[in-house]
C-alpha positions as a printed NumPy array, in Angstrom:
array([[ -7.379,  17.635,  11.405],
       [ -7.75 ,  21.409,  11.587],
       [ -4.396,  21.768,  13.321],
       [ -2.725,  19.851,  10.494],
       [ -4.515,  21.937,   7.864],
       [ -3.432,  25.083,   9.686],
       [  0.157,  23.861,   9.728],
       [  0.19 ,  23.531,   5.925],
       [ -1.945,  26.601,   5.268],
       [ -5.637,  26.939,   4.553],
       [ -5.124,  28.443,   1.091],
       [ -3.374,  25.261,  -0.109],
       [ -5.424,  22.58 ,  -1.861],
       [ -5.654,  19.418,   0.254],
       [ -3.992,  16.406,  -1.331],
       [ -2.214,  13.227,  -0.395],
       [  1.167,  13.982,   1.115],
       [  3.738,  11.689,   2.709],
       [  3.987,  11.626,   6.481],
       [  6.948,  13.556,   7.806],
       [  8.792,  13.792,  11.074],
       [  7.632,  17.399,  11.399],
       [  4.223,  16.201,  12.656],
       [  3.809,  16.177,  16.4  ],
       [  2.787,  13.01 ,  18.235],
       [ -0.611,  14.609,  18.893],
       [ -1.108,  15.337,  15.181],
       [ -0.072,  11.805,  14.254],
       [ -2.368,  10.29 ,  16.888],
       [ -5.23 ,  12.437,  15.576],
       [ -4.62 ,  11.15 ,  12.021],
       [ -4.637,   7.567,  13.28 ],
       [ -7.773,   8.101,  15.394],
       [ -9.685,   9.651,  12.482],
       [ -8.755,   6.911,   9.981],
       [ -6.355,   8.957,   7.868],
       [ -3.319,   6.681,   8.272],
       [ -2.97 ,   3.33 ,   6.536],
       [ -0.058,   0.954,   6.18 ],
       [  0.41 ,  -0.372,   2.667],
       [  2.077,  -3.727,   2.102],
       [  4.602,  -2.22 ,  -0.342],
       [  5.601,   1.113,  -1.847],
       [  4.346,   2.524,  -5.096],
       [  6.222,   1.881,  -8.324],
       [  8.138,  -0.977,  -6.727],
       [  8.504,  -4.48 ,  -8.016],
       [  6.636,  -7.24 ,  -6.265],
       [  5.682, -10.788,  -7.154],
       [  2.439, -12.675,  -7.649],
       [  2.048, -16.403,  -8.16 ],
       [  0.823, -17.407, -11.632],
       [  0.608, -21.103, -12.547],
       [  2.788, -21.998,  -9.551],
       [  5.566, -19.639, -10.696],
       [  6.571, -16.214,  -9.347],
       [  5.697, -13.42 , -11.752],
       [  7.186,  -9.94 , -11.325],
       [  4.759,  -7.001, -11.446],
       [  4.924,  -3.323, -10.527],
       [  2.696,  -2.003,  -7.736],
       [  1.404,   1.077,  -9.563],
       [ -1.256,   2.062,  -7.022],
       [ -2.589,   0.881,  -3.681],
       [ -6.028,   1.643,  -2.254],
       [ -8.022,   0.615,   0.765],
       [ -9.977,  -1.937,  -1.268],
       [ -7.371,  -3.174,  -3.717],
       [ -4.094,  -2.839,  -5.537],
       [ -3.064,  -1.959,  -9.07 ],
       [ -0.418,  -4.34 , -10.367],
       [  1.233,  -3.412, -13.653],
       [ -1.812,  -1.325, -14.568],
       [ -4.552,  -3.847, -13.684],
       [ -6.738,  -3.362, -10.612],
       [ -7.388,  -6.282,  -8.251],
       [ -9.42 ,  -6.346,  -5.045],
       [ -7.586,  -7.67 ,  -2.007],
       [ -9.866, -10.723,  -2.156],
       [ -8.82 , -11.405,  -5.764],
       [ -5.155, -11.049,  -4.826],
       [ -5.628, -13.452,  -1.927],
       [ -7.389, -15.956,  -4.213],
       [ -4.469, -15.713,  -6.696],
       [ -2.068, -16.624,  -3.923],
       [ -1.004, -13.204,  -2.65 ],
       [  1.502, -10.494,  -3.467],
       [  5.062, -10.783,  -2.195],
       [  7.934,  -8.345,  -1.699],
       [ 10.499, -10.672,  -3.206],
       [ 10.765, -13.598,  -5.562],
       [ 12.072, -15.654,  -2.643],
       [  8.907, -14.945,  -0.608],
       [  6.762, -15.976,  -3.6  ],
       [  8.768, -19.194,  -3.986],
       [  8.346, -19.936,  -0.268],
       [  4.568, -19.479,  -0.678],
       [  4.56 , -21.847,  -3.649],
       [  6.529, -24.452,  -1.7  ],
       [  4.117, -24.018,   1.201],
       [  1.135, -24.751,  -1.024],
       [ -0.078, -21.269,  -2.009]])
């Protein structure tokens, strides 16, 4: 991590930044090995769909964390989202889940 901090400067406050192609493979592997890289199921401030009463309902993914997701301003744990029937990228995916018994 020190090499990455050095590449952005030690006098800069550390904060969440998007990955860029300027990172070397070694730096990227170090981030992965130390648990600093996560894949989120969808991007922030994007529409996605949940299933409510067997109908797709459009929401906005306003924040994503390791333990949950914020949909249109309300936080849900991943377990709660799974119990609701999941979150889908498209209305079509939500409809397929409904037809499949979600």
